[in-house]
N, C-alpha and C positions, 0 to 999 in steps of 0.2 A: 558165847564170841570170844572170837578177837576186834582186837585195833591195833592196829599201828602206830608201834613206837618213837614215830618222830608227829606227823599230826593230831596220834592217839581219836581220826575217821575209824570210824566200825565197819569192821569189814563181812560184807555178803556176801553167800553162795552165788559166784557166777566172775566172784570181783577178782583178779588177778593180785599174787602176791609173791614178795619175798624171804623167806626166811633163812635167815644168815645168823651165827654159833646162838639160835636160842629165837635171835628177836625175831617181829612179822615185821616187815615195811609193805604201805601197797605202792601199788606199781608208780606212781611220782617221786616218790620218797627215797630209793631204795638205796643203800648205799655206792656209791658209784656212779650217777648215772648226768648230776652235775659234771663229774668228771670228761664222762660219755660224751657225755651232749660239745663241751665247749671243746674237745678232741674231736669234734667232726666238725664246727660251729669254722677253728677255726684253720681247717686243712680241705678249704671249700674242691670242690672234683672240678675239671677244668673242661669245657668243647671238647670234642675231637680235631684239634687241624689238618684243614685237608692245603 
């Protein structure tokens, strides 16, 4: 059985996960996820101006 190193939730077959430097993370807790989300939120997509 595998579990996320951050939240300790057990992963089941079919769950998406990330394996980083020998450590398993669930999709939600993957390293860098919050940095990516913050970057996307701080740079909104502007609508086309015509």
